[in-house]
N, C-alpha and C positions, 0 to 999 in steps of 0.2 A: 139274830138281832131284830128287835121290834122296829116298827115303822118310825116311831118317834126318835129312836136312836139313829136310824139311818138318815133321817132328816137333819138331825143335829150334826152328824158327821158331814153331810153334804154341805151344810151352811158353813161349817168350820173350814172345809177345803176351799169353798168359793171365796171366803174371806181371806184365807191365807194366800190365795192366788192373786187377789186384788185385781189390778188392771192388766196383769200379764195374760197373754193368750193361753188357752188350755194346752196347746201344743208345746209352747215354751216352758210352761210350768211342769208339764208331764216329763219333759226331757230333764229339767232341773232336778226333779226328785227320782228320776230313773224308772219311770213307768211308761206304758203306752198311752197314747192320746185317747184311744177308745176306752181304756180302763178308767182314766181320769174322768172322761165324759160320763161314764156309767155311775161313778161314785157321786159326782155332782148332781146327777139326776136321781140319786137314791135308788138306782136300779140294782146295784150290787155294792158290796163292801170290800175294802182292801184286805188282803191277807196280813198276817202279823208282821212279816218283813216290810210290807209297804206302810203299815201303821208306824213302824219304827222310823221309816224315812220321813213320813209326814211330821212326826213328833220332833225329829232332829231339825227339820226345816223351821218348825215353829219355835225351836229352842226350849222345848219342854221335855220332861220325862215321858216315856211311853205310858207308864201307869197313870200319869196325870191326864194324858189324852184319852185313855180308855175310861177313866172315871168321868171325864166331861161328857163323853159320848153316851155312856150308860146311865148317868145320873138322872134321877127324877128331877122335875122342876123344883129347885130349892127356893127357900124364902128369899135368898139374895137375888135370884133371877126375876122374881115377881114383885119385889118391894121397890118402890120409887125412893131413891135417896133424898133425904131432907137437907143435908149439908155436905161439905167437902169431906168430913170424916167418914161418912157413909159411902161417898162416891169413890174414894181412893181404892178400897179393896176391889171394886168392880173394874177400875182402870187397870189395876195390876193383873187382872185376868186376861187383858187384851194382848194380842201379839204386838210386836214392835210396829209392824205395818199398820195395824188398826189404831195404835196410839198416835201415829203420825197423821192418819186420816182425821182422828178426833181433834187433834190440835189445829190442823188446817181448817176444819169445819168451824171450830170455836172462834178462831181468828176472823174468818170470813163473816160469821154471824155478828161478832162484835163490831166489825168495821161497817157492815151494812146497816146496823141499828143506830149508828151515830147520825 
């Protein structure tokens, strides 16, 4: 796996973990703390069984996870949405946890701008 893919995977795992500790998240997906720590630092990559566990935690197919990790930067990743119709497909790519964070951030931003 190339460095870009390792970094993409590391970010995905960190985002999936959210505010949970590395130890608690590692236990939740059934891996060792040191393995999770190495994945988040992009020093190593999970084996296929662990990729399956990560995908299950995220609620996505393993093939979707692998495509995300190995994909080159797509136009969707680099394009700034102009309206809600362009934004919705990006939001649909977020994990449920990331969607909640986005909603909370949006509400806080709207309230503070009043």
